[in-house]
N, C-alpha and C positions, 0 to 999 in steps of 0.2 A: 531377473537379478537376484543374487543372494543378499540375505541380511547383511553380511559382512562387507560386501562391497557398497551396499546403500549407506551403511554407517561410515565407511571410509569416505564416501562422498560428501556426506554431512560434515565430517571432521574437516575435510579440505575447504569445504565452503566457509566453515567458521573461522578457520585459519586465514583465508583470504579476506574475510570481513575484518579480521583484527589488523592485517596489514593494510587494507584499503582504507580503513577509517582515518588514519592520520594523513592520508594522502588527499583527503577531500579538501582540506583548507589550502594546501599549495596548489591544487588544480583550480579552486575557486579563485586563487589570488592571480593565476595566470589569465584565466578566462575573464576576470572582471575588468582587466585593462582593456580588453578587446570588445567587451560587451557593454550594452548600455543598462542592462538589468540582469542581475544573477539571481536565479530561483533556486531553492532547495526544495525538492517536492517528493512526496511519497511515491514508491516505485509503482503503485497501482495507477497513478495518474499518467504514466508515460504515453500511452497512445493518444489519449484525449489532449494532454497538454502540449504534446509535440504538434498536434494539429492546429491547436489555439495559437501556439508560438508562431507557426508558419503563417497564419492568417494575420496575426498582428504585425509581423514583419513586412508583409505585403501592403498593409495599409499604412504603416507608419515609417518603414525603413529602418526601424530600431533592431538592433541585435540583442537576442537573449541567450544567455548561457544557463542551462538547466542541468542540475545535479540530481539524479534519482537515487534513493536508498530507503531503508525503512525510516519512518518518522522519528523513531528513537535515535538512531545513528545521526540523522541531520540535526536533531535538536542539540544533541551533545557537541556536534561540531560548531554550531552557532554559539553555544555556551563557551566554547573553548577559543572562540574569537575568529572563526572563519568568516571571511568577507562576503556574506550573503546580503542580498537586498530584500528578498521576499521568502517567507516560509509557508509552505502549503502542506498542512499535516493531514493524515488519515484518521486522525481521531482528536477529541478535545483534550485528552491528558497531556499530550505532549505539547500542544499550544499553550495550556494552562502552566505547564512546567516552566516554559520561557517567559510567561507574562508574570508569574510570581517573582522571577529574578529580573524584571523590568528590561527584557531583552527584546520585546516587540513593542510596537507603537500600539496601544489599545484602541486608539480612535480609528485605526485602519482595519481593525479585525472584522471580518465577516465569515459567517458559516455558509459557504457557497453550495456544497454539493451534498447528495445523499447516495447511498449505495445498498446493495443487498448481500446477504451471505448465503453461499451455495455449497453443496456437496458435489465434487467432480470426480470422475473416473477417465481413464484412457477412452479415446473415441471408439475403439473397437470393443470395449467392455460390454458384456452383456447383463452386468449388475443391475438390478432394480431394488430400490428401497423407498419406502415412504417415511419421511421424516416426521416423527411424532414422539410423543412420551414413550420411553424405553424401547425405541426402534432398534432392531437387531444389527447395529453396526459391527459389534465385536465378532458376531458370527460371520459376517460377510467378509471381514478382514481375515479371519482364521488366525491360527497360532502365529505365523510369521509375516502377515501382511502389514504394511506400514501405513499410517495415516499422516500425509504431508501437511504440515501447517506452519504459520510463521511462529517464531518463538513466543510461547505463552506468557512470558514475563515482560517482554518489551514490544514486540511487533504488534501493532493494533489489530491485524486481521487474526493473529494467534489469539489474542486476549479475547476477541469477540468470539472465536471459535470454541475456546474452552468454556466461556460463559454459557454459550448456546448448548453445548453437550452436557454441561452440569445441570443447566435448567430442565433439560429433557431426561435427566437421570441416566445418562450414558457415559459421562466421563470416566467414572472409576473403572468401568469395564474395558476402556480403550487406551488409558493413560500410557500403559506400559508399551503400547504400539505406536505411539506418536513419534513422528520424525520431525524435528523442529528445524526450521530454516531461517536464515538471516533476514529474508523479507518475503513478501507474499508472492512475488514472481518467481522467486527460487523454489517455493513449494508448488506452485503451478507448473514448473518445468519438470519437477520430479514425476508428476503424474503424467504430463504429455509424453514423456520418454518411456513410460511404461514401468518406472522404477518404484512406484507406489500405486497400489490399486484404487486408493481414494486420497482425496485432498479436500481442505476447506479453503475456499478463497472468495473473493468478492465476485458479484455477478458480472462486473465489467471486466475482470480478468478472464473468465471463462469465454465471454464474448470475443476477446481479443486473441484467444489461443484456439486454433482450429484442431490441436491435437486432443482435446478433452471434450466431454459431453457433461452436461448438468444432469445430475442424478435426482437432485431435489434442492428446494430453497428453504432455508431454516425460517421458522415463524419470527415475526418481527418482534415479538414479545418474549423471545427466548434470549435476546441479548440487547445490550444498549444499543440506542439509535446509531447507525453508522454514518457519521458526518464529517465533512471536510473542511475545517476552518483555514482562512488564509489571511496573512497579515504582513506589514511591512516590518523588516528587522530594525530595531531601534538605532542600531549602529550604521544603518545604510546611509550613504552619502549620495546615491543616485537621484538626480532630479527626475528621472523617468519612472521611478518605481510606483509612485502614486497614480500616474496615468495608466500604467499597466494594470495595476489592481483594479482601477475603475473600469477599464476594458474588459477585464475577466468577468465583471458582473453585468455586461452589456448584452444586448441582443445579438450582436455580431459574434460573441464567443459562444454562444449557447449551442449552436449546432455541433461544434467540436466535442462538447461534452455529452450531448443527447445522443449522438451517434455511437457513443461507446456504452450507452446505457445508464449514465449517471442522471440522477434526479437533480434538478436546479431548485435550490431551497431559497436563495436570497432573491429579493426583488430589485429591480433596477433603481 
């Protein structure tokens, strides 16, 4: 695919994100009336949390409505008054953002999951790279190759990716080739479709997408720890939100997260 087409696709995605953001609140308002608990969750949680939600419904009969997007998008929606009961973030920054505005219940907050950061390529790629200091990512990309990432200013995976490349001394050489997406799953899709030769995503995303292969894993000390805090939204009126949060941190919920490659950080 040409650079112009890829860029056009990114612009369209960005435009859709701008139109979609205001629609989260009306969607949540509609689903909240039918659901017992409404969850706003980071896009990278989709496979695992869908599985957990199914298990929870089977056990309790309770209905869950889950809206997936970037943590930044969801936090802004909560700040704007979207009727969510639980916020499940892909980093500490956006949870802290809401905490400083007293928009979450601090007593309910738990850092539940951990993840890894990986470099991926399309499944049929023959590329090989060893991720280390000054590794030749720019050469592997070439002049026109794009590196798909979440937005480096707001999407947690994008922020982690930039931090890792900076720590490894590679960022300046590839910055002009970065194609930023609205969330990490969009970045993953670009690679899976062969529209970008490389991408930086979470290890769990790579596991969930058969269209990519992992080229390498970034060293843990090259970026801040990747953790997922979850908390009840302060404005929530759902009597079931507390019970679902407690269940997320139970032995019954663990298989859904472990099957997707998440590390369980919190103790029951």
